[in-house]
C-alpha positions, 0 to 999 in steps of 0.5 A, spaced: 155 541 378 148 544 379 148 550 383 142 551 388 139 558 390 136 561 396 130 565 396 131 570 402 124 573 404 126 580 407 121 585 411 123 592 412 123 594 419 121 601 417 115 600 412 114 593 412 116 592 405 117 585 403 123 583 398 125 576 396 132 576 394 135 570 390 143 568 392 147 561 391 146 557 397 153 557 398 154 564 398 148 564 403 152 559 408 158 563 407 155 569 410 150 567 415 154 561 418 162 562 416 162 570 418 164 572 410 162 579 410 156 581 405 160 585 400 165 579 399 160 573 400 155 577 395 159 581 390 154 581 384 149 584 388 149 592 389 149 595 396 142 596 397 141 588 396 146 587 400 143 592 406 137 588 405 140 582 406 144 584 413 138 589 416 132 588 412 132 595 410 129 597 404 132 602 399 127 607 399 127 607 407 135 607 407 135 613 402 130 616 407 134 615 413 140 618 410 138 624 406 140 629 411 146 626 411 147 627 404 144 634 403 149 636 409 155 633 405 154 635 397 161 634 396 161 626 399 159 621 392 157 615 393 162 609 391 159 603 388 164 597 387 
């Protein structure tokens, strides 16, 4: 069976940077129309790419928005699953 892909174009609402993220069509439908959470629909994408699909925010702007929280909490480690 041939797997079809969706090519999702995102635009960061903060800087305007565009990105295209390709995901299997079935996964996109589960996420967009069936209420499946991004981490469950796209376990193969890293957290940055999943965030881009959810909010459009690029990894650089996301890091910039939360850099002060990271600086204020040096004991907090990022967990990637």
